[in-house]
N, C-alpha and C positions, 0 to 999 in steps of 0.2 A: 186704042185710045191715044190721042195726041200727047206727046211728051210735054210736061209742064215747063214753061219758060217764064221765070220771074225776072223782071227788069227793075232794079233798084235805082230810082231816079235821084238826081241832085235836087236839093230844095232851093227854090228861088229866094226865099226870105233869108237875108244875110245873117240874121240872129238865130237861125235854126241850125243847131249843132248836133241834134239827135239823128238817129237812124232807126228805122223799124226792124232792121235785121243786122245784128253785130257779126263780125267775121267768124267767130267760133260756131254760131248757129248757121251761117251761110255754108260752112263746111258740112254740117249735118244735112242740109238740103242737097248739096252736090253729091254727097255720099249716098243719098237715097234715090238718085237718078234725076233730080231736078236740074235744069239748066238755069244758071243764075248769071245775069249780066249786071254789073255795077258801074254806074256812071262816076266819073271823076267829080270830086267836090272839094273845093278849097276849105270849107268850113266844117265838114263832117268830122266828128270827134275821132273816128277811125279812118286812117288814110286808105286810099284805094289799094295800095300795095298789100295790105293785110288781107283784103278780099281775094286778090290775085293769088296769094300764097294758099288760100283756102280752096282754090280750084275754080274760082269765078272768072268769067270773061269780064273785060273792062270796055268802057265806051266813053265818049266825050260827054260832058255835061249838057243836058238838054236834048240829047240825040234820041230819046224815047219817041219823039214825034215821028221818026222814020223806022221805028222798031217793027219787026214782023207783026202781022195782024193778030196772031195768036198769043203774043207776049202779054203778060199781065203786069201792068205798070204799078209798082209799089212805092208809096211815099208816105208823108205825114201831113203836111200842111198844104196850102192852096197851090193850084196850078198857075203857070204863067197865063197871061190873057190870050195868047195865041198857042195853038191854032184855034180857029173859031169852031171847027168841027172835031169832036173827040171820037175816034173810031175804036180805041182800045178799051179793054176792061181795066178799070183803075181801082186800086185799093188805097184809101187814105181817109182822113177826116174831112169830109166835104162841107159840113155845116150848111146843108141845103134843105133840110126837112122841117124846119121850124119857122119858116118865113124870114130868115135872116137876110140882111142886105146882100145882094148878089146871088141869092139862092136860085132865083128863076133863070138868070143868065147862065149859070153853070149847068142847070138841067137842060136848057135849050141847046147848049153845045153838045151834050151827049145825044140828045134827040137828033141833032143835025148830022152827027157822024155815025150814029148807030152803035156807039159804045155804051158802057154801063159803069155806074159807080157802085162799088161795094164799100159802103161807108163803115169804117172800123167801129164807129160809135154804135152801130146797129148789128155788129157781129156778136150775137148773144146765144146763150144756151136755151134749153127748153123752158126754163123759168124766167127768161128775160135778163139774166145777168150777163154783163159784158165779159167776153172771153179774153180780151187784151185791152189794157187801159194804163194810162199814165197817172191815174187819179192820186195814188199815194204821194207821188213826188210833186204833183201840182199843189196839193194841200200843204205839204211840207214846205215848199218854197214860198207859197203865199203867206203862211204864218211867219216864216223866217223873215221875209221882207217887211212884214208889218211890225215885227219886233224891232228890227233895225231902224225902221222909220220912227217908231214911237220913242226909241231911245236916242234919236239923233245921230245914228251911225250909218244910215243908208247913203252910200255915195253913188254918183252917176257919172258916166254911163255904167250900167251893170255889166259884169264880165262873168263868163262861165267859171265854175270853180269845182271843187270836190267836196264831198260831205265832211271829211275831217276839218278842212279849212273853214267851211261855213259854220260848223258846230263850234269851233273855237271862237268865232265872232259872236255867236248867239249866247254863250254861257253868261248867266247872271243870276240875280235873285228875283224873288217875286215882287217886283216894284210896280206892277200894274195889274189890272184885272182884264180878263180876256173871255170872249165868247166864241164858240165854234157852232155854227148852225149846219146841220147835216153831219153831226159828229160820228154817226155809226157807219157811214160810207167810207169808201177808199180814201177820197180826198180829206174827209173829216178826220179819219184816223191819222193821216199824215200831218195835218195841221196840229192835232193834239200832241203828236210826238215832238214836233218842232217847239211848241210851247214848253213841253216837259224839259227839253234840252236848255231852253232859256230860263228855267227855274220858275215857271208859271204854271199853275194848275188851272186850266180853263173851265168855264161853265160849258157843259155839253148839252146841246139841244138837238133833237131829231123830230120825227113825225109827231110824237106824243106832245112835245112842247110847242109845236108850231101850229097845231090845229086851231087853237085859240091863242094867237100871239100876244104876248105881254110886251108891248113896245116900250113902256117906261122901264121895264127890267132890261130890255135890250140896250136902251140908250144909257143905262146906268153903268155899262162896261166901258173901259178905256179903249179896248181894241176888240174888233169883231172880224171874223173870217166867215164868209159865206161859201159853203161847199155843197150846196143843194143843186142837183141837176133835175129841174122840174120837167116832167113829161106831159103834164096837163096844167091848165091855168089854175093858179092859186093866188090868194091875196098877197100883195107885195109885203116884204118884210119892212122896208123903209119907203116912205113917200117924201116928196119935197117938203111938205109942211112939218114932217118929223125932225128935219134937220134944224129947224128954228125953234124947237121945243125949249122953253126956259129950263135951265139946269142940266141940259144935255152934257153928259160926261164923255160920250163917245168922241174920240179924237183921231183914231186910225181905223180905216175900213179896207179890207182886201176882199175883192170879189173874185174868187177862184174860177167860178163858173163862166163869167164873161158872156152872158146871154144878151148883151146890149143889142137893141134893135129887134129882138124877138118878142112876140106876144107872151112868151113864157117867162120873161125876165122878172125875177123877184126883187130886183133893186132898180126900179125905173127912175133913178135919181141922177143918172149921167148918160151922156149921149155918144161917148167915144171911149175906146180903151186907152190905156197908157202903154208905154213901151220901155225898152231898155235904156233909151236915151233920157227919157223923162218918166221915170217909173211911178212917181206920185203926183197926183193932181189935187190942188186945194179946192174943195167944194164950198167951204165956208171959212171966213176969216176970223170971226169972233162969236163964240170960241172956235178955234181952228178945227177943221175936219179934213183929213187927207185921205184920198182914195188911191188904192193900187188895183189896177185891173189889166193884167198882162195875160195874153191868151196863149203864150207858149212858155209858161213858167218852168216846166221840167227841163227845158233846154239849158237852163242855168246849171244843172247837174247832168250834163249830157251822157257821161259814161254810165253812171248808176242807173239813170232812168231808161236809157236805151237797152242796157243789159237785161233789166227786169221785163221791159215790154217785149223784147225779142224772144225771151224765153217762153212767154205766153203766146205770142203770135205765130212763131215758126211751126209748132205742131198743127195749127190751124191751116197754115199755108200749104203744108204737105197734103192736105185734103181739099185744096181749092178745086171747086167745080164738082166735087162729089159729096162733101159733107153737108149735113142738114143745116148747119149754121150759115153756110154760104148761100144756100137756097133761100133762107129767111132774109138774108142780107139783100139778095137780088129782088125778092118780092117787095121789100120795103122801098127800094129804088123805083120799081115800076109803079108802086102805089103813089109815091110822092110825085112822080112825073105826071101820072094821070090826074091827081088832085090839083097840080099846078097848071094843067092844061097844055103840057108840052110833050106828052107821050108820042113816040114816033109811030 
């Protein structure tokens, strides 16, 4: 059997401070016989020297394009636009299976180069539960930013921080009402915890409460966090006409899921995400309604979120190419490629 070679790439997004594998877990991989190459990265929360001390090889940022054919390229967010042909096996969040903008182009690149996408979102166990996720921290940050915005304390541009520092800014009393939709999932639990730190006990909705959605009740909350990851089409939680409902109390909305552009989007009331430079976008002026829709929220707590994610992913990486979860992951890629009409 060929020795496993994992290649941890630099993230091209300048606000991406996380890593899928932290140095202490990289040591575990090396000690188990896995070759680990780590690219230099100026923004990664853990410097490359820590990986080198853990026994990893190092390489220049972006050099994965010339990595050996059998290397498995591991990352988090989007790839650079070049090369046009992707010949390696890649592990990252591809966002290419729900008809998102750019999905077909990405799958075409894999078809052209003969490579494959092992999308971490679809790395699941026998019951379909994700084996590695940033969900808790996405929900936590989403609710935290919503709290700060609602209280007039959100400053831009956003900067990475630590949980103790963030919690100090969050603390307060129950000065508003909040709703978390998808409260039983990872993201929902994280959102509820952030509200708890902020001194607010949120209303918690999940499947039972959204089968027949009570929109007037939704609009009666001051702050709402959407933490629902839809896998099949469902009626939207908010529509354009809902934003103009007389008496709307909702003032701050955070969409943790950020499925904008997808047919599975449960909040089809905006057409673009927000970012660290401009974290909130005003959807209505009177009465005001502000939207936060940032698609890499956990990167604002890079050390905490990376450590948790790495602890879950690394045991799976040790079984890359042999574990049943990776076989399911590969099958999902092949099915998506066939459905899109780009299968090689």
